[in-house]
C-alpha positions in Angstrom: 101.7 72.8 137.5 101.7 70.4 134.0 104.6 71.0 131.6 102.4 71.2 128.5 100.9 74.3 131.0 103.8 76.1 131.4 105.2 75.2 127.8 102.6 77.2 126.2 103.1 80.3 128.6 106.4 80.4 127.9 105.7 80.5 124.6 103.3 83.2 125.0 105.7 85.3 127.1 108.4 85.0 124.9 106.5 84.4 121.2 104.1 87.9 121.8 106.3 90.1 122.6 107.8 90.7 118.6 104.5 90.4 117.4 102.8 93.3 119.3 106.3 95.2 118.6 105.4 94.5 115.2 102.0 95.4 115.1 102.5 98.1 117.0 105.0 99.0 114.2 102.3 98.5 111.3 99.3 101.1 113.1 102.2 103.4 114.6 103.0 104.2 110.6 99.2 104.5 109.5 98.8 107.2 112.1 102.1 109.4 111.6 101.2 109.5 107.8 96.9 109.9 107.7 99.1 113.0 110.5 102.2 113.9 107.9 98.7 114.1 105.2 96.4 116.1 107.5 99.3 118.8 108.0 100.3 118.3 104.2 97.1 119.4 104.1 96.2 122.0 105.4 100.1 123.5 105.2 99.3 123.9 100.7 95.6 124.9 101.5 98.0 127.7 103.7 99.6 128.3 100.9 97.6 128.8 98.5 93.8 130.2 97.8 92.9 128.0 94.6 94.0 124.5 96.7 90.9 124.1 98.2 88.3 124.6 95.3 86.3 121.5 94.0 88.5 122.8 91.0 91.8 121.0 92.0 90.5 118.8 94.0 88.7 117.2 91.1 92.3 117.7 89.9 94.1 116.2 92.2 91.6 113.0 93.0 92.2 112.5 89.2 95.5 112.0 89.6 95.9 109.8 92.7 93.2 107.6 90.4 95.8 106.4 88.1 98.5 106.6 90.3 96.6 104.8 92.4 95.8 102.2 90.8 98.4 101.0 89.8 100.3 101.1 93.6 97.4 99.3 95.2 99.0 96.2 93.6 102.6 97.7 93.6 101.3 97.4 97.4 100.6 93.9 97.3 103.8 92.8 96.0 105.6 94.1 98.4 104.3 92.8 101.1 105.3 89.8 99.1 108.8 91.2 99.2 108.4 91.8 95.1 109.2 94.0 92.9 107.5 94.8 89.5 109.4 97.9 88.0 107.1 96.4 84.6 103.8 98.1 85.7 104.2 101.1 84.0 104.9 99.8 80.9 102.3 97.0 81.2 99.6 99.9 81.7 100.5 101.3 78.5 100.7 98.1 76.6 97.4 98.0 77.3 96.6 101.1 76.7 97.5 100.8 72.6 96.2 97.9 72.3 92.8 99.0 73.7 93.2 101.2 71.2 93.7 99.0 68.8 91.0 96.4 68.9 88.6 99.1 69.3 89.7 101.9 66.6 91.6 99.1 63.6 90.2 95.7 64.6 86.8 97.8 65.3 86.0 95.1 68.4 83.1 96.7 70.7 84.6 99.3 73.3 83.7 97.0 76.3 85.0 93.6 74.8 88.4 95.5 74.6 88.6 96.2 77.7 87.9 93.6 78.9 90.3 92.5 77.1 93.2 94.6 78.1 92.3 94.0 81.6 93.0 90.4 80.4 95.8 90.5 78.8 97.5 93.7 81.8 97.0 90.2 83.9 98.3 87.2 81.9 101.6 89.6 81.5 101.6 90.2 84.9 101.5 86.0 85.0 104.2 86.0 83.1 106.1 88.0 85.0 105.8 86.1 87.7 105.5 82.7 86.2 109.4 83.8 85.0 110.5 85.3 89.0 109.4 81.6 90.3 110.0 79.3 87.2 113.5 81.0 87.1 114.6 81.4 90.6 115.3 85.5 88.9 115.1 88.4 91.4 111.8 90.2 90.6 113.3 93.7 90.9 116.1 92.2 87.6 113.9 90.2 85.8 111.4 93.0 85.4 113.9 95.6 84.7 113.7 93.1 81.5 110.2 92.4 81.3 109.6 96.7 81.1 111.9 96.8 78.0 110.0 93.8 76.7 106.5 95.2 76.9 107.4 98.8 76.4 109.0 98.4 73.0 105.9 95.9 71.9 104.3 99.2 72.5 105.9 100.9 70.5 106.6 97.7 67.2 102.5 98.4 67.5 102.0 101.8 67.0 105.4 103.1 65.4 105.6 105.9 68.6 101.7 107.2 66.4 99.4 108.0 68.9 95.6 105.8 67.3 93.3 108.5 68.1 89.3 107.9 67.2 88.4 106.5 70.2 84.8 105.5 71.1 83.0 108.4 72.8 80.6 105.1 74.7 84.1 105.2 77.3 84.3 108.4 77.3 82.0 108.7 80.4 85.1 106.3 82.4 87.7 108.9 82.3 86.7 112.3 81.6 83.1 111.2 84.1 81.7 113.2 88.4 79.8 111.3 89.6 78.9 113.5 93.3 81.7 115.8 92.4 84.5 112.7 92.5 85.3 111.8 89.4 85.0 108.1 88.5 88.0 106.9 87.8 88.2 108.0 91.2 85.8 106.1 92.8 86.6 102.8 90.5 90.5 103.4 92.3 88.3 102.7 95.6 85.9 99.4 95.4 89.7 98.6 93.5 91.3 99.4 97.4 88.2 98.0 99.4 88.3 94.7 97.5 92.3 94.8 98.2 91.7 95.3 101.2 88.6 92.8 101.7 91.4 90.1 100.1 94.4 91.1 102.5 92.8 90.9 105.4 89.6 88.6 105.5 91.1 86.3 103.6 93.5 83.3 103.4 95.2 84.2 100.4 95.9 87.8 102.1 97.5 85.9 105.6 99.4 84.4 102.9 100.7 86.9 101.1 101.5 88.4 104.7 103.4 84.7 105.3 105.8 84.9 102.8 106.6 88.7 103.3 107.1 88.0 106.5 109.4 84.2 106.1 109.6 82.0 103.3 109.9 79.6 103.8 108.4 78.9 107.3 105.1 80.0 105.2 106.2 76.9 103.0 106.8 74.3 105.9 102.8 75.6 106.7 101.9 73.8 103.2 100.9 77.4 101.4 102.0 77.6 97.9 104.2 80.1 97.3 105.3 80.1 93.7 100.9 80.2 93.0 100.7 83.0 95.3 103.4 85.2 93.8 102.0 84.6 90.2 98.6 85.7 91.3 100.2 88.7 93.3 102.0 89.0 89.7 99.0 88.9 88.5 96.7 91.4 89.7 99.4 93.9 89.7 99.4 94.0 86.2 95.2 93.6 86.0 95.5 96.5 88.1 97.9 99.0 86.0 95.7 97.4 83.1 92.8 99.7 84.3 94.7 102.6 85.2 95.8 102.4 81.4 92.1 102.1 79.7 91.3 104.5 82.0 94.0 106.7 80.7 93.2 106.5 77.3 89.0 107.0 78.0 89.7 110.2 79.8 92.3 111.4 76.7 90.1 109.3 74.0 93.2 108.7 72.9 96.0 105.7 73.3 99.6 107.3 73.6 102.4 105.2 73.7 104.0 107.4 76.8 101.2 106.0 78.8 102.4 104.6 82.5 105.7 106.4 81.8 105.9 108.2 85.3 104.2 105.4 86.6 107.3 103.9 88.0 108.6 105.7 91.0 105.6 106.9 92.3 103.7 103.9 92.8 106.5 102.3 94.3 107.5 106.2 97.1 103.8 105.8 97.7 103.6 102.0 99.3 106.5 102.8 101.3 105.3 106.0 103.0 102.2 104.2 103.0 104.4 102.4 105.8 104.8 98.8 103.2 107.7 97.4 104.0 110.7 97.2 101.5 111.3 93.7 102.7 108.6 92.8 103.2 105.9 91.3 105.7 103.6 94.9 106.7 102.2 97.5 105.1 98.4 97.6 103.9 97.4 99.5 100.6 94.7 101.7 102.8 98.3 102.2 103.5 100.0 102.9 100.5 97.4 104.4 98.7 97.3 107.4 101.8 100.6 107.8 100.6 100.4 108.1 97.1 97.7 111.4 98.3 100.7 112.5 99.9 103.1 113.2 96.5 100.4 114.4 94.5 99.5 116.5 97.2 102.6 117.4 96.8 102.9 117.6 94.0 100.5 120.1 92.9 100.9 122.3 95.0 104.6 122.2 93.1 102.5 122.9 90.1 99.7 126.1 92.0 103.6 127.7 93.1 104.4 127.8 89.0 107.1 125.8 89.5 108.4 123.7 86.6 107.0 120.8 86.5 110.1 119.1 85.3 110.7 119.2 88.8 108.4 117.0 90.0 110.8 114.1 88.7 113.6 115.6 91.2 110.8 115.1 93.9 109.2 112.1 93.4 112.7 110.6 93.1 113.7 112.7 96.8 110.8 111.2 98.4 111.7 107.4 97.0 114.9 107.9 98.8 114.2 109.5 101.7 110.7 106.9 101.5 113.4 103.9 101.4 116.2 105.5 103.4 113.5 105.8 106.6 112.0 102.7 105.8 115.8 100.9 106.2 116.4 102.3 109.5 112.5 102.1 111.9 113.6 98.1 110.5 116.6 97.9 111.6 116.4 99.9 114.9 113.0 97.3 115.5 115.2 94.3 115.4 117.6 95.6 117.9 113.9 95.7 119.8 113.5 92.2 118.9 
């Protein structure tokens, strides 16, 4: 047998099992998330007769939409091996910026929304540039940037909600199409685009490659820093979109928008099979994780438990999800 063929077989034998185990791990995680979601859904339906009402389903879908948009961007960052703790602040800043443009500056409502999306993307890109240029850990950097964006939010509004939002954008937050809330449909559209990017384009493959091994990705000629900046910008844009939709939903631009969009997206992504170490997971799994959290929080409300316990539940879910993820990664490395 020619040496080249022998070498090729040797490479195939030694190289395929880890990749197969990696794919099997990701597939099994996503399947497990689906089973968990179905189980929690059925248990919730059995616990409360109000759970399956159309009114409650709309509430769950609408709530999922706002957190889900942020979760998609956070999931892409985690797959890349990064993390952005300023996404909630970016969403809040975009929300009040939209209110200021529409109400105080008199800018056309639709143009204001577009400018707010660009603002969110710009804030995310700034985070990415600082991470790549200063070689700082994204966790530390974005904690600081969250303070910057939140501070700008309060400075521009002085902590007072902006009222008088034009009614013409109300449909984006309050409308229903085919019994589904418009924000939920927007979230599904963004999820479809994100899934296409991650699974069907070289850009998505580059994200997974960087998350798996940054040094190897650089050796392959992938523009690692550029990809990082773009993904941070995408996360910022999605957060801004969530903020804009929340303004349309409430009819006011409140400075508090986005404050609860920090821990839940991280928990949702990890529950959905996204590895905290990067390179594994999908936006689809992350949204399923967000749905699990949303249902748990909804059943807490239906049972009359204090809403303050939702923070306790969210924090506990984060700890459990990250702990499980860590154990799964160590087990996988030992098997490899």
